[in-house]
N, C-alpha and C positions, 0 to 999 in steps of 0.2 A: 216105771215104777202099776206101769199097768202088768209085766209079768208079775209084781211081787201079789196084784188085789188074785193074776187069776188061774195062780201057787196051786198046786190040787194038793201038796201034803205041806206040815209045820215043815221038813225041814228045807226041801224046796222055798216055804216065802223066805223060811228063816237066811239062807243063803241071796236072795233075790234083795233079801234088803238087805245083807250089805251091803253089797255086791253099787248102789245103789246110793247109801250111802259114800260109800269109798270117792262116788262119780259124785255125788254130791260137794263131800270135800278137796276132789284136784279142779273143778269148775271153776271153785268157789277163789282156790289161789290160782289160775287159769286166773282169772275174771280179774284179781287185787292185779297179778303183773302186769297189763293189759293198762286194765285204766291207766294204774300211780306210770307205769313204764313210755306208755304211746299214748294216751293220747290228752294228761295233762300239762307235761309239758311242748305240745301245739298247740290245746287251746287253751283260753288262760280262761275262761270262765270253769273252771271242770277243779274241782278245787280233791288233792286224792286223798285215798282211802287211808285209815286205818287199824283197819281191826277187819278180822273176816266174818263176824257181824254187819256193821257195816257191810262189805262186798256183797253178802249171801241180800240182805233189804233192797243191793243195786241193781245186783239179780236176777232178782222176783218183781219193783219193781219196770225191768227195762221189761221184765217176759210180762205184765201184765201191758205195758203200754202198745205191745210188739200185739196183744190177742188186738 
């Protein structure tokens, strides 16, 4: 996100924003896969996530907890 804020031109800002959005979508799919396929079967208190919005909110929550 820092690259988007430090962009000099509009074209560079748009390019960095698109790359950031692709990264967020990829990370969301990856986190959903990891959560549902590896953590849920082995830890009984975790429940599977069903939507990408839930997965995105899970990622935000984990990032906030990490701080």
